[in-house]
N, C-alpha and C positions, 0 to 999 in steps of 0.2 A: 479341531477347529481350522478350516483350511486358511493360509492367512491372504488377505485379500489381494496383496500385490502376488501373489504367486499361482496366478490363474496363467488361460492358455496365452494370454499375450500381458506382458509387462506392462500396468496401468502406468499412466503418464500425469506426475501430480506438479503443477507450478506453483511458486511461492512468490509474494507479493512484498516486500519490505522494505523500510528505510534504511539506511546507513549509520544505524543508532546501536549502541553495543546492548543495551539494556531491551531491545527489541529482537535483535536477531542471535544472539545468542542463546536463550532458553529454544532455537529452533533446530539449530546444528546437531541435537543429539536424536531429536525425530528424525531429519534427514538422515542422518546414521541407520536410522533401525529403518525407514522408509527403503533405504538400500539396500540393507541386510534382503528385504523383504523381496526383491526385486523388483521394485518400482523404479521409474527413471523419474530424476529429481531436477526441476530446470527451475532456478533461483533467479528471479528478477531485481536485482538491485542497484541501485547507483553506481557512476563510478568510483570509488572508494579503494583503494587496494586491498587494504589493509582485511577488511570485509568480505571481499569480494574471495581472496584466499583462503580464508576460513571458510566460505560456504562450498569451494573448491576444493579443501580438506577434509570437510565433513561426506562429501561423495557428492555433491551439486554439480550442477553445469550450468554456469553463471550464465546470467542473458540480461540485454541491458533494457533499458524501460525505452531508449529511441534508437531507430533503426541503424544511424552513423555511431553510436555511442561516444559522441563528446568529452573528452575528461573535464571539463566545466561545468557539465551538468549537476545542478546543486538544486534539490527536489524541493526544499524547501523556500526557494527563491521563486518561484511556479507563481503566478499571478502578481507578482511583486511592479510589474510594470503598469499594472490597472488602477495601483494606488493611487497615482493622479488625478487619474480623471474620479475617482469617488472622493478625495481628498477631505473636499468641505462638508463629508457625512462622517468623516472617520477621528474623532476627536483625538488630540496628542495621547492621550493614555489609553487609548483605544487602540491604536496602531499594531500594537504586540497579539492582541488578540484578533484582529483583523487578519493579520499576518497567517495567524496558526489557522484561522477556519479557512481562510483561502486556497495556501498551497498545496493542500492535500487532492481539491477539486480539482483548482487548474491544472496539476499536473496528470491527473486524469486526463484532461483535453489533450492536453498534449502530446502524452504517450498514447492514448486509446485505440487511437488505428492500427498501431504499431503492434502493441503487444497481444493485440486481438487476432491478427494478421499472423503473428510469430504463434501464439497458440496453437491456432488452427492447421499452420504448417507443422509444428512438434504433434499434435494428435494429443492437447492435452485431454483429459477426461476425468482429471478434479482439481478445484484451487484452493490452497490454503493462502489464508490473508490476511495482513497485520490490519487493524480494523484504522489506523492511519491512512492507509492505502486502497482506496476505493476503486481502484480499476482491476483488484482482484475481482470483488463484485459484479464490478461490470464483465470483466470477462468471462466468467460462471455464467450472466445472465444470458450473453450474445451468444456462447458455445450450447447452452443448455446440458452443463454440466454440473455436479451438488460442486459442494464449499464449505467451506468452514473459515471462521475468525479465528485468529490466535491471538489472545490476550495476556499478554503480561504485566505485573504489576510488581515496584517493587519494594512492597510492605504496608502492614496495615496504618493507617493516618496518614501515608501520604500524600491522598486525594484530597485529604481533609478543607485545605481552602480553598480548592473550587470546586468543593460540595456546599461548604456555607453559604444558604440562600439567604440568609439576613446580609452578610457583608455584598453578595452577589448580586443582588435581584436586579433583574433586567437582561443581566450578563448574557444567559443563556437565547434569550429571545433577539438581540443584538446580533450575537455570531450566529445565529438562523438567517436573521436579516443579510450577512456579510456575504452567508455562503448561497442562498438564496437565487441568484443570478448565475452562480455554474453550474448549481445542480438544474435549473432549466435549461442552460447550453447544454450541457450532457444528456440531458433525454432527449432534445431535439436534435442531437447528433447520433444517438447510439440508440433512441428509443425505449 
C-alpha cells in the first residue's frame, strides 16, 4: 500500500489546536509520522512558546491564528468583551459555562479570514483539528478539502460530571443558546 503522503506532490496538512498540553501532546507523534511520510505539516497554535517549540520539534511549521501574531493573544479570552452586553442573560454561576461555550466560536470569527487566506496560500489539501477549534472545520469547508477531528480524552469517567443529565438539566440548551449568535455570525461571514 502506497503512503498517502508519498505521491507526486507532497500533501499539505493544516492542524488547528489550542495550547493545552492534553490536546497537543497526543498530536506530536502524528505530526512526526506525517512528516516522515513526506507531508508538509502546518500547525496553527496560539503564541505559547513551549507548545510551539514542541510542535516545531515534532517537524511541523508553526502558524499563527492572527496575521500579526500578537504575543498577548489568548484564544480562551476571545468573546469576553461581549459578556457585558449579555450580562443580564448570564447568571453568576453560568459565567464559566458562557465563557467555555463562546470563545471557540468568537476566536473563529476573529481569526477566520487570516487562517483561510493562509491555508489557501500554503496549498492546504487536508485539515486536522481539535473539536474545540472550529476554525479548522471552517477552513476545510471553505477550501473544499477533507478534514478530521482529533479528540483526546484523559480517561474513563473523566466526563461523568458533565454528562450527568439529572444534575445538569438544561445546561446543554443554555450553552447552545449562548453559542447561537456566534454560529449565525460565522455563517453570515463565511457562508
